[in-house]
N, C-alpha and C positions, 0 to 999 in steps of 0.2 A: 743336539747340544745348543743351549742358548748362547747367543752372541754376547760378548762382554759389554758392559755398560760404562766402562771407564773406571778410573780410580776414585774411590769415595774419599774425597778431600773435604775435611770439615770447612764449613763456611767461615770466612774471616770474621773475627770478633772485633769489629771497629764501630765506633759510635759516630754520632752526627758531628761532633767536634773535629774528629780527624778527617772525615770526608769534606767538611767545610774548608779545612786547611788545604786539602788537595784541590778543591774547586778554585781556590783563590790563586793558585799558580797560573791557571788559565786566564783569570782576570788580570794578573800581573803582566804576563808575556804578550797578551793580545794587543797591548799598547804598541809594541814593536811591529806586529803584523799590520795593524790598521793605520797607525799614524806614520810610521817610518816607511815600510815596504809598499803599502797600497797607495799612499798619497804623496809624501814629501821627498823621499830620498832620491828617486830617479831624476826628477827635474832639478833638485838642488845640486846634486853631484855633477850632473851634466852642465849646469850653468857655471859652476866653479871650474870645470875642465875647459869649457869654452873660453873663459877669461884667461886661463893659463895658456890657451892656444892663440891668444891675441885677438879674440873677438870681443867687442864690447857687450855688456849685458843688454839683453833685449834683441840681439841679432836673431833674425828668423832663420837664416840659412848659413850657419857657420861651417866653413870648409877647412878650418884650422886643424893642426895636428899637435899632439903632445908626444913626449918621448920617455915614458916610464921605463927605467932600466935599459935605456938605449933602444927600445922598440918603438917604432913609429906607429901611432894609433890615432885614428880620426877621433876628434873630441866627442862626437855623438856616439861613438862605439865604446867608449871607456867603461861606462856603467854596465851595459850588457855583457861586456867581457868579464867584469868583476863578478857579475851574477853567475856566469858560466864557471869561473874559477872557484867560486864558493860552492857550487854544486859538486865540482870535482873533489874538493877537499872534504865535503860532507860524505861522499861515497866511502872515503877511507876512514874518516873519524868516527862516524856514528856506530857502526857495528862494534868497533873496539870499545867505545864508550859503553855500549850495552853490555859487552862481556865483562868489563870492569865492574859495572853496577851489580852484576850477578855474583861477582867474587868478593866484593867488599861487604863486611857486616854492617856498615853504616852508609846508607845511600843519601841521607840528608846532606852531609858535607859535600858529596859529589854534586848534588843538585845546586847547592849554594855556590860552589866554585864556578860551575858553568854559567849559572844565571848572573852572578855578580860580575864576572869577567865580561860577559856580553853586555850587560847594562852599563858597565863602566866605559866600554868602547863606544856605546851609543851616546853617553853623556859627553865623552871627549870630542864629539862633533862640534862642541863649542869653540874648539881651536881650528876648525876647518874654515879658514877665512882667506881672502885674497886668492892666490893661485895654488893653494895647498890641496890640489886634487888627489895627489898620491897618498897623502895622509888620510884623506877621506876614503879612498879605496881600501887601504889597509884596515882602517877601523871598521868598515863594512864587512870585510872578510872575517874579522875576529867576532863581530857581533852576530853575523848570520850563522857561522859555524857553531858558536857558543849557544845560540838560540836552539839549533837542531839538537845539540848534545844534551841540553837541559830538558828538552821535550822527551828524549829517549828515556832519561831517568824518571821523569814525571809520569810517563805512560806506564813504566814498569811497576808503579805502585798499584795500578788499577786492579789486577787480579788478586792483590792482597788486601784490598779495601772492600771488595764486593764479591759475593758468591755468584755462581753461574746465572741465577735468575734475576740478579739485581744489576748486572753490569751495564745493560742497555740504559737503564734509568740513571745510574751514576755517571756514565760517560756522557749521556745527553745533557745532564745538568751542568757538567764541567764545560762542555762546548758552549752551552747557552750563557752561562755566567761570563765566559771569556768574551763572547761577542758583545755582551752588555758593557763590560769594562772597557774594551777597546773602543766601542762606540761613544761612551761618555767622554773619554779623553779626546777622541777625534772631534767631537762636537765642540768642546772647549777650545781646541786649537783652531778650528775653522771660524769660530766667533772671533778669536784673536786676529786671524788673517783679515777678516772682514772689517773689524773695527780699526786696526792699526795700519793697514796698508794705505798707501797714498798713490793715486793714479799717476803713472809716469815715473815713479821712483822705484826702479827695478832693484836697486841695492837694498832699499828698505824691505822690499818683499823677500829678497834672498835672506836677509838677516832674520826676519820673522820665521821663515821656513827652518833655518838652522836651530832656532830656539824651540820650535815645535818638536824637532827631532830630539833635542836634549831633554825636553819634558817627558818624552816616552821612556828614556833611560832612567830618569828619576822615578817615575811611576813604577817601572819594572822593578827597580831595586827596592823601593819602599814596600810594595805589596808582596814581594818575595819573602819578607820577614814573617808574613802570616802563615804560609805553609811550613816554614822552618820552625815556627813556634808550636803549631798544632799537630803536625804529623809526627808519628813515631817511626823509628827505623824498622824496616821489615827485611831482615837478612834473607836472601834467597837460599835455595837448597844447595847451591854451589859455594855459598859463603864459607870462607875458612878452609877450603879444601886444597888450596894451592900450596906450592912449595917455595915460591919466591915472593917478590912483592906483587901488589895487586896489578900494577901496570903490565909487568911481564907475563903474569898469569892471564891477564885479559887478552893479550895478543895470542898466547898459546891456546886459550879457550876458543878464540875466534877461529883458529885453524880447525879445531875439532868440530865447531859448529858448521863450518863450510862443508866438511866431509859428511857430517851427520844429517845435513838437510835432505839428503836422498831418502832418509828414513821416514820423512813426513811429506810425501808427494802431494797429498791433498791440501796441506797448508800452503805449499808452493803454488798449487793450482789457484787457491784463493788470492794469493799475492799477485798472480798474473792478472786475474780479473780486476783486482783493485788498482793495479798499476795502470791498466788501460782506461777504466772509467774515471779514475781520479785525475789522470792526465787531462781528460776533457774538462773536468771541473776547474782545475788550476789554470787551464788556458783561457776559459771564459772569464775567470776572475782577472787574469793578467791583461787581457786584450779588450775587455768591455769598454774601457775608457777610450782606447784608440778607435774602436769601432764607432762609438758615439760621437767623437769629435771629427774624425776623418770622413766617415761614410755618411753619418746623419747630420753633420754640421751643427752639433749642439754646443752651447756655451759651457765654459768651465764650471760655472755655478750649478748648472743642471747635473753635471757629472758628480760634483761634490755632494749635492743633495741626494742623488741616487745611491752613492756609497754609504751615506748615513742610513738611508732606508734599508739597504741590505744588512748593515751591521745590526740594527735594532730588531728587524724582523727575523734575522737568523736566531736571535735569542728565543723568540716564541716558536720558530720553526723547529729548532732542536728539541724543545719540550713536546711539541705536537707530534713529531715523528717518533719520539721516544715513547709517548703514550700509545701510538699506533702499534709500535713494536711489541708492547706488552699484550696486545690483543691478537696479533697475527704472526709475531716473530720478527727478528731483526733482518734475516735474509729477504723475506718477502717485502718488508718495508723499504729496504734499500732498492730492490727492483722497482717498486712503485715510484720511489724518488727518481730513479734513472729514467723511467718513462716520462715523468714530469720534466726532467732536464731535456729530453728529446723535444717535448712541446715548447720549451723555452727557446731552444736553438732554432726551431722552425719558425716560431713567432718573430725572433730577432731578424730573420731574413726579410720579413715583410714589413718591418717598421718603416713608417714614413719619414722622409727627410725633413729636418728642421722643426719637428714637433716634440717637445720635451715630455708631455704627459704619457704617451705610449711607452717611451723609454723608462720612465719612472715606474710605470705599472709592471714592466718586465723586471725591474729591480725588486718589486714586491714579490714576484714569483720566485726569483733567485733566492731572496732572503728566506722564504719558506722552506725551500728544499736544501739549501746549502748546509746549514748547521746539522740537520738531521742525518743527511747522507754521510757526512764526515764522522759524526759521533758514533753512529751505529756501526760503521765500518771498523772503528777502533775497538768497540766492545766485542764485535763478532770475532775479530782477529785474536782478542785476548782469550777466547775460548779454544783457540787452535794452537796454543803455545804450551810446550811441555813445562810442567811445574818446576820452578827454580831457574828457568832460562828466559824470564820475561825481558830482561834488559837486552840480551843478545837479539832476540827475535824482533823486539820493537826497534832495534837499530836497523834491521833490514826493512822493517815496515816504514820507517822514516825515509830510507833511501827510495822506496817505492813512492813515497809522498813527494820528496824533494829532488831526488837524484835523477829522475827520468822526466821531469816536467818540461823538457825541451822538445818532446815528440809532437805535442799539439801545436806549439808555436811554429815548429818547422813545417808541419803540414799547412797551417794557415798561411805562412809566408810563401810557400811554394805555389799554393793555389792562387794567391794574390798576384804573384809574379807571372803566372800563366794567363790569368784572366783580367788583371787590373781591376778586380772587384772585391771589396771587402765583404760584400754579401755572400759571394760564393765561398770566400774564406771561412766565414763564420758557420755557414751551413755544412761545410766539410767536416766539422767537429761532430756531426751526428754519428759518424762511424765509431767514435770512442765510446759513446754512451750505449749504442746498440750492441757492439761487440762485447763490451764489459758486462752488460745486463745478461746476454746470452751465456757467457762463460760463468757468471755467478750462479745462474739458474741451474747449471750442470754440475756445480760443486756439491758433492754429497756431504753437507755440513755435519749432520749427526755422526756419520762415519768418521769424518775428519776430526771431530772433537774427541771421539773415543780413541782414535789412532794416536792422538797426542797424549793419551793417558788421563783425560779429564772426564768429568761427569756432565753429560749434555744438559742444558737447561730445559725447562718444560716446553718452551716454544723456541723454534729456530726459524 
């Protein structure tokens, strides 16, 4: 008896206009990733917190304390603690947001609500002046959780915009356009910093950073209007099946999803592999600047130029690996990208001290593999989701993306603590890419697609 080949679901009937609208939400929200998270927010909020702790701007070693809600916190620890708290909130919020997205017949208002709330919180950083570190922390929590929630809804459109054989291409284009948009705004902001900063005037530098953060919120809100105009609502199979309001049905459905996950063990197997190798990717992104400045002794200008190199090359890298996936399949292409990541990590260990060019060349390599490995992971996961449950499962996917990104930094920190060497810390991340690649190689993807009730694409 022949094995089943999955449910024959008609290919989505969407045109270029609607897909363009979908791409532009990546363009819109990447301003937050590139300008706010990657460059300006950490130093800005830390400086504001240090001022509140009684340290003058420009103090290299502030030992002051702040007391949010009566809790004593070192000024330098406030921002990392806010990041950890936002991760915790994300773990609870994103799966529920996904379940709600599957129950509502209109996903666009849900996308609009999450995006505009997060963008408004980012714009409100205009009021984070003087010693208002706590306001900054609260606004960051709202913006970061809203960012994750909006991405869950955004990702849930992918299976409804592209058939099985087109998802790699569509997902790769979305990532590429996102990196391009984030890079353009970041370039404008870095020009503003260079032109407007005055040596020795730390307050002016802080003010410029604050307005750069605000600009990302304005960009985010303005360009979100494009997908809201061009996208159509795509109700999921669960839409309209609830008995109460969408929120309570979303919580109820989340409980059913947690129980039903056992029915898709191969999908969970893929999520485990993704959790591990993506943690390595996120750790490299988060700690590359610290490695460059503390271990290699590079200037801030070198780090900023390297970030721009990564942003713009990730645009081409996502398209390049998307084209490779069309020839050999998404799973094989991701494994190739993980092998390249291994080479990047090993090369980083041998980088010479005080020489910017090798570090920038490493940024070139990261840019090439970064966008493609993320885009193809998203499109491959879209093949493993039961029809009509896109929002719920992408909620868990985003948790794998954001909710476990503490494992790599923890290993890096422990290795540094034991060895006093950032080089040993960075090379320890090899384990994430090696284990993730091996696990992904053992996932029976075609069988996993069929088990989820979907038709496998021609190439996997």
